C-alpha positions as a Markdown table, in Angstrom:
| # | Residue | x | y | z |
|---|---|---|---|---|
| 1 | Met | 12.3 | -22.1 | -16.1 |
| 2 | Arg | 12.4 | -25.8 | -16.7 |
| 3 | Ile | 16.0 | -26.9 | -15.6 |
| 4 | Phe | 17.6 | -30.3 | -15.7 |
| 5 | Ile | 20.7 | -30.9 | -13.4 |
| 6 | Phe | 22.8 | -34.0 | -14.0 |
| 7 | Gly | 24.6 | -34.9 | -10.9 |
| 8 | Gly | 22.0 | -33.0 | -8.9 |
| 9 | Thr | 21.5 | -35.6 | -6.1 |
| 10 | Arg | 24.5 | -34.4 | -4.0 |
| 11 | Gly | 27.0 | -31.7 | -3.5 |
| 12 | Leu | 27.1 | -28.7 | -5.8 |
| 13 | Gly | 24.4 | -30.1 | -8.1 |
| 14 | Leu | 22.1 | -30.5 | -5.2 |
| 15 | Ala | 22.9 | -27.1 | -3.8 |
| 16 | Leu | 22.1 | -25.6 | -7.3 |
| 17 | Ala | 18.7 | -27.6 | -7.5 |
| 18 | Lys | 17.7 | -26.1 | -4.2 |
| 19 | His | 18.6 | -22.6 | -5.2 |
| 20 | Tyr | 16.4 | -22.8 | -8.4 |
| 21 | Leu | 13.6 | -24.6 | -6.5 |
| 22 | Gln | 13.5 | -22.0 | -4.0 |
| 23 | Ser | 13.4 | -19.4 | -6.8 |
| 24 | Gly | 10.2 | -21.0 | -8.2 |
| 25 | His | 11.6 | -22.9 | -11.1 |
| 26 | Thr | 10.8 | -26.5 | -12.1 |
| 27 | Val | 13.9 | -28.6 | -11.7 |
| 28 | Ala | 14.8 | -32.2 | -12.5 |
| 29 | Ile | 17.7 | -33.9 | -10.8 |
| 30 | Ala | 19.4 | -37.0 | -11.9 |
| 31 | Gly | 22.1 | -39.4 | -10.4 |
| 32 | Arg | 23.2 | -43.0 | -9.8 |
| 33 | Asn | 22.2 | -43.0 | -6.2 |
| 34 | Pro | 18.7 | -42.1 | -5.4 |
| 35 | Ala | 19.3 | -41.9 | -1.5 |
| 36 | Pro | 19.9 | -38.2 | -1.3 |
| 37 | Ile | 16.6 | -37.4 | -3.1 |
| 38 | Asp | 14.6 | -38.5 | -0.2 |
| 39 | Ala | 16.2 | -35.7 | 1.9 |
| 40 | Ile | 14.7 | -33.0 | -0.2 |
| 41 | Ala | 11.5 | -34.6 | -1.7 |
| 42 | Ser | 8.9 | -32.9 | 0.2 |
| 43 | Pro | 5.7 | -30.7 | -0.4 |
| 44 | Ala | 8.0 | -27.7 | -0.3 |
| 45 | Tyr | 9.6 | -28.9 | -3.6 |
| 46 | Ala | 6.5 | -30.0 | -5.5 |
| 47 | Ser | 8.2 | -29.0 | -8.7 |
| 48 | Leu | 11.0 | -31.3 | -8.3 |
| 49 | His | 11.4 | -34.3 | -10.7 |
| 50 | Cys | 13.8 | -36.9 | -9.9 |
| 51 | Phe | 15.6 | -39.5 | -12.2 |
| 52 | Val | 17.9 | -42.3 | -11.4 |
| 53 | Leu | 20.3 | -43.0 | -14.2 |
| 54 | Asp | 23.9 | -43.4 | -15.2 |
| 55 | Ile | 25.2 | -40.3 | -17.3 |
| 56 | Ser | 27.5 | -42.6 | -19.1 |
| 57 | Asp | 24.6 | -44.5 | -20.6 |
| 58 | Ser | 23.4 | -42.4 | -23.6 |
| 59 | Asn | 19.9 | -44.1 | -23.8 |
| 60 | Glu | 19.2 | -43.4 | -20.2 |
| 61 | Val | 20.2 | -39.8 | -20.6 |
| 62 | Lys | 18.1 | -39.4 | -23.9 |
| 63 | Ala | 15.0 | -41.0 | -22.2 |
| 64 | Ala | 15.2 | -38.8 | -19.1 |
| 65 | Leu | 15.6 | -35.7 | -21.2 |
| 66 | His | 12.7 | -36.6 | -23.6 |
| 67 | Lys | 10.3 | -37.3 | -20.6 |
| 68 | Phe | 11.2 | -34.0 | -18.8 |
| 69 | Ala | 11.7 | -31.7 | -21.8 |
| 70 | Glu | 8.4 | -32.4 | -23.5 |
| 71 | Pro | 6.9 | -29.1 | -22.3 |
| 72 | Gly | 10.2 | -27.2 | -22.9 |
| 73 | Leu | 13.8 | -27.2 | -21.7 |
| 74 | Asp | 15.4 | -23.9 | -20.7 |
| 75 | Leu | 18.6 | -24.9 | -18.9 |
| 76 | Val | 20.7 | -28.0 | -18.5 |
| 77 | Ile | 23.5 | -28.1 | -15.9 |
| 78 | Val | 26.1 | -31.0 | -15.8 |
| 79 | Thr | 27.8 | -31.3 | -12.4 |
| 80 | Ala | 28.3 | -35.0 | -12.5 |
| 81 | Gly | 32.0 | -36.1 | -12.3 |
| 82 | Leu | 34.4 | -38.6 | -10.9 |
| 83 | Tyr | 37.8 | -37.9 | -9.3 |
| 84 | Phe | 40.6 | -40.1 | -8.3 |
| 85 | Asn | 44.0 | -38.8 | -7.0 |
| 86 | Asp | 46.6 | -41.2 | -8.5 |
| 87 | Arg | 49.1 | -40.3 | -5.7 |
| 88 | Gln | 46.6 | -41.9 | -3.2 |
| 89 | His | 44.8 | -44.4 | -5.4 |
| 90 | Ala | 46.7 | -46.3 | -7.9 |
| 91 | Leu | 44.8 | -45.9 | -11.2 |
| 92 | Asp | 43.7 | -49.1 | -12.7 |
| 93 | Ser | 41.9 | -49.6 | -15.9 |
| 94 | Ala | 38.5 | -49.6 | -14.2 |
| 95 | Ser | 38.9 | -46.1 | -12.4 |
| 96 | Thr | 40.4 | -44.7 | -15.4 |
| 97 | Arg | 37.5 | -45.9 | -17.6 |
| 98 | Ala | 34.9 | -44.6 | -15.1 |
| 99 | Met | 36.4 | -41.2 | -15.1 |
| 100 | Leu | 36.4 | -41.2 | -19.0 |
| 101 | Glu | 32.9 | -42.4 | -19.2 |
| 102 | Thr | 31.5 | -40.0 | -16.7 |
| 103 | Asn | 33.5 | -36.9 | -17.1 |
| 104 | Val | 33.9 | -36.9 | -20.9 |
| 105 | Asn | 31.4 | -39.4 | -22.5 |
| 106 | Gly | 28.6 | -38.6 | -20.0 |
| 107 | Leu | 28.9 | -34.9 | -20.8 |
| 108 | Ser | 28.9 | -35.6 | -24.4 |
| 109 | His | 25.7 | -37.6 | -24.2 |
| 110 | Val | 24.0 | -34.8 | -22.3 |
| 111 | Leu | 25.2 | -32.0 | -24.8 |
| 112 | Gln | 24.1 | -34.1 | -27.8 |
| 113 | His | 20.6 | -35.0 | -26.5 |
| 114 | Ala | 19.9 | -31.6 | -24.8 |
| 115 | Ser | 21.0 | -29.6 | -27.7 |
| 116 | Ala | 18.7 | -31.6 | -29.9 |
| 117 | His | 15.7 | -30.4 | -27.9 |
| 118 | Met | 16.9 | -26.8 | -27.7 |
| 119 | Leu | 17.5 | -26.7 | -31.5 |
| 120 | Thr | 14.0 | -27.7 | -32.1 |
| 121 | Gln | 12.6 | -25.0 | -29.8 |
| 122 | Gly | 15.1 | -22.4 | -30.9 |
| 123 | Ser | 16.4 | -21.5 | -27.3 |
| 124 | Gly | 18.2 | -22.7 | -24.3 |
| 125 | Gln | 21.3 | -22.8 | -22.2 |
| 126 | Leu | 23.9 | -25.6 | -21.6 |
| 127 | Val | 26.1 | -25.4 | -18.6 |
| 128 | Ala | 29.0 | -27.8 | -17.7 |
| 129 | Val | 31.0 | -27.7 | -14.5 |
| 130 | Ala | 34.8 | -28.3 | -15.3 |
| 131 | Ser | 37.6 | -27.6 | -12.9 |
| 132 | Ile | 40.4 | -25.2 | -12.6 |
| 133 | Ala | 42.6 | -28.2 | -13.1 |
| 134 | Gly | 41.5 | -28.3 | -16.8 |
| 135 | Leu | 43.2 | -25.0 | -17.3 |
| 136 | Leu | 46.7 | -26.7 | -16.6 |
| 137 | Ser | 48.6 | -28.7 | -19.1 |
| 138 | Asp | 49.6 | -31.2 | -16.4 |
| 139 | Tyr | 48.4 | -31.7 | -12.9 |
| 140 | Pro | 50.6 | -34.2 | -11.0 |
| 141 | Gly | 48.6 | -36.5 | -8.9 |
| 142 | Ala | 45.5 | -35.9 | -10.9 |
| 143 | Ser | 46.7 | -36.0 | -14.5 |
| 144 | Val | 43.8 | -38.1 | -15.8 |
| 145 | Tyr | 41.3 | -36.1 | -14.1 |
| 146 | Ser | 42.9 | -32.9 | -15.3 |
| 147 | Ala | 42.8 | -34.2 | -18.8 |
| 148 | Thr | 39.2 | -35.1 | -18.6 |
| 149 | Lys | 38.4 | -31.5 | -17.4 |
| 150 | Arg | 40.4 | -30.1 | -20.4 |
| 151 | Ser | 38.1 | -32.2 | -22.6 |
| 152 | Val | 35.1 | -30.7 | -20.8 |
| 153 | Leu | 36.3 | -27.3 | -21.7 |
| 154 | Gln | 36.9 | -28.3 | -25.4 |
| 155 | Leu | 33.4 | -29.8 | -25.6 |
| 156 | Cys | 31.9 | -26.5 | -24.3 |
| 157 | Asp | 33.9 | -24.5 | -26.8 |
| 158 | Thr | 32.8 | -26.7 | -29.7 |
| 159 | Tyr | 29.1 | -26.6 | -28.8 |
| 160 | Gln | 29.3 | -22.9 | -28.1 |
| 161 | Arg | 30.7 | -22.2 | -31.6 |
| 162 | Ala | 28.1 | -24.6 | -33.1 |
| 163 | Leu | 25.0 | -23.4 | -31.3 |
| 164 | Cys | 25.6 | -19.6 | -30.9 |
| 165 | Gly | 23.8 | -18.9 | -34.1 |
| 166 | Phe | 20.6 | -20.7 | -33.1 |
| 167 | Gly | 19.7 | -19.0 | -29.8 |
| 168 | Ile | 21.4 | -21.4 | -27.6 |
| 169 | Ser | 24.2 | -20.5 | -25.2 |
| 170 | Val | 27.0 | -22.7 | -23.5 |
| 171 | Thr | 28.6 | -21.8 | -20.2 |
| 172 | Ala | 31.7 | -23.5 | -18.8 |
| 173 | Ile | 32.0 | -23.2 | -15.0 |
| 174 | Ile | 35.6 | -23.6 | -13.9 |
| 175 | Pro | 35.8 | -23.5 | -10.2 |
| 176 | Gly | 38.8 | -24.0 | -7.6 |
| 177 | Tyr | 38.2 | -25.8 | -4.5 |
| 178 | Ile | 34.6 | -25.7 | -3.2 |
| 179 | Asp | 34.0 | -26.9 | 0.4 |
| 180 | Thr | 31.6 | -29.8 | -0.5 |
| 181 | Met | 30.9 | -32.9 | 1.4 |
| 182 | Arg | 32.6 | -34.9 | -1.3 |
| 183 | Leu | 35.9 | -32.7 | -1.1 |
| 184 | Arg | 35.8 | -33.2 | 2.7 |
| 185 | Glu | 35.4 | -36.9 | 2.2 |
| 186 | Leu | 38.4 | -37.0 | -0.1 |
| 187 | Asn | 40.5 | -35.1 | 2.5 |
| 188 | Gly | 39.9 | -37.0 | 5.7 |
| 189 | Gly | 36.8 | -35.0 | 6.8 |
| 190 | Ser | 38.2 | -31.4 | 6.3 |
| 191 | Ala | 39.1 | -29.4 | 3.3 |
| 192 | Gln | 40.2 | -26.3 | 5.2 |
| 193 | His | 43.8 | -26.8 | 4.1 |
| 194 | Lys | 43.0 | -26.3 | 0.4 |
| 195 | Pro | 44.2 | -23.0 | -1.0 |
| 196 | Phe | 41.4 | -20.3 | -1.6 |
| 197 | Leu | 38.6 | -22.7 | -0.5 |
| 198 | Val | 35.3 | -21.2 | -1.1 |
| 199 | Ser | 31.9 | -22.2 | 0.5 |
| 200 | Glu | 29.2 | -24.1 | -1.4 |
| 201 | Ala | 26.9 | -21.1 | -1.0 |
| 202 | Phe | 29.5 | -18.7 | -2.5 |
| 203 | Ala | 29.8 | -21.2 | -5.5 |
| 204 | Val | 26.1 | -21.3 | -6.1 |
| 205 | Arg | 25.9 | -17.5 | -6.1 |
| 206 | Lys | 28.8 | -17.3 | -8.6 |
| 207 | Ile | 27.4 | -20.0 | -10.9 |
| 208 | Ala | 23.9 | -18.6 | -10.8 |
| 209 | Ala | 25.2 | -15.2 | -11.7 |
| 210 | Ala | 27.1 | -16.6 | -14.7 |
| 211 | Ile | 24.2 | -18.5 | -15.9 |
| 212 | Ala | 22.0 | -15.5 | -15.7 |
| 213 | Gly | 24.5 | -13.5 | -17.6 |
| 214 | Arg | 25.0 | -16.3 | -20.2 |
| 215 | Glu | 28.8 | -16.0 | -19.7 |
| 216 | Arg | 31.0 | -18.1 | -21.9 |
| 217 | Arg | 33.3 | -19.0 | -19.0 |
| 218 | Cys | 33.2 | -18.4 | -15.3 |
| 219 | Val | 36.4 | -19.1 | -13.4 |
| 220 | Phe | 36.6 | -18.6 | -9.7 |
| 221 | Pro | 38.1 | -17.7 | -7.2 |
| 222 | Trp | 40.1 | -15.0 | -8.8 |
| 223 | Gln | 43.1 | -15.7 | -6.7 |
| 224 | Met | 43.3 | -19.3 | -7.9 |
| 225 | His | 42.6 | -18.3 | -11.4 |
| 226 | Leu | 45.6 | -15.7 | -11.3 |
| 227 | Ile | 47.9 | -18.4 | -9.8 |
| 228 | Val | 47.1 | -20.9 | -12.6 |
| 229 | Arg | 47.7 | -18.3 | -15.2 |
| 230 | Leu | 51.1 | -17.5 | -13.7 |
| 231 | Ile | 52.0 | -21.2 | -13.5 |
| 232 | Gly | 51.0 | -21.6 | -17.1 |
| 233 | Val | 53.7 | -19.2 | -18.5 |
| 234 | Leu | 56.5 | -21.1 | -16.6 |
| 235 | Pro | 58.6 | -23.9 | -18.2 |
| 236 | Arg | 57.0 | -27.2 | -18.1 |
| 237 | Trp | 59.6 | -28.7 | -15.6 |
| 238 | Leu | 59.1 | -25.8 | -13.2 |
| 239 | Gln | 55.2 | -26.1 | -13.5 |
| 240 | Arg | 55.6 | -29.7 | -12.4 |
| 241 | Leu | 57.9 | -29.0 | -9.5 |
| 242 | Ile | 55.5 | -26.3 | -8.1 |
| 243 | Leu | 52.4 | -28.5 | -8.5 |
| 244 | Leu | 54.1 | -31.5 | -6.9 |
| 245 | Arg | 54.9 | -29.5 | -3.9 |
| 246 | Lys | 51.3 | -28.2 | -3.7 |
| 247 | Ser | 49.5 | -31.6 | -4.2 |
């Protein structure tokens, strides 16, 4: 397969890139920071293509996809995203705009341009990594982030409905806490206190299986999914009280 991963230069995106490269696929990764690319650019990954771009720039996304997708485009995965906890970082207009431009507009650019290629060839799969926070109507301490991830799920639903009749599937990945380097950075070097924390390797296996099965949604871990569903049926004031105590 020919696979393009936006946000593939670090964290979960990079782990997925390595998984598919080791399985013999041709993979393109893209991100703002090219530094991590040097760590995996080697003869062992001769089928790796690297792009430095800003996902919030529609023209940059379009150009990269056009260059890579000319021989064909089987799978596009978007793991790129920004997170700010507004209980630790006072949200200003710049950080709010950055989350909107990356998490929502950036995904929209990828879905728009990638689907155009896939509609021409009559096949393909689009995958976006959201967050279990997107299943909550409110998430104290990360309300803007949660809202952007709800938008991710809505975008996936919209494209799924629009493209299902044209041989193109859309998969929304909805994980809980994954023990990535970024999560550890956000938590003072360790994320072990996070509930139902899963390893990066576990997340890659779950996501790869969901992609192979062309699942519409993949939510994990099941324990976190169950808790979120239970919280969702509670009165709004009680939801906020529980989430404030957990955040």
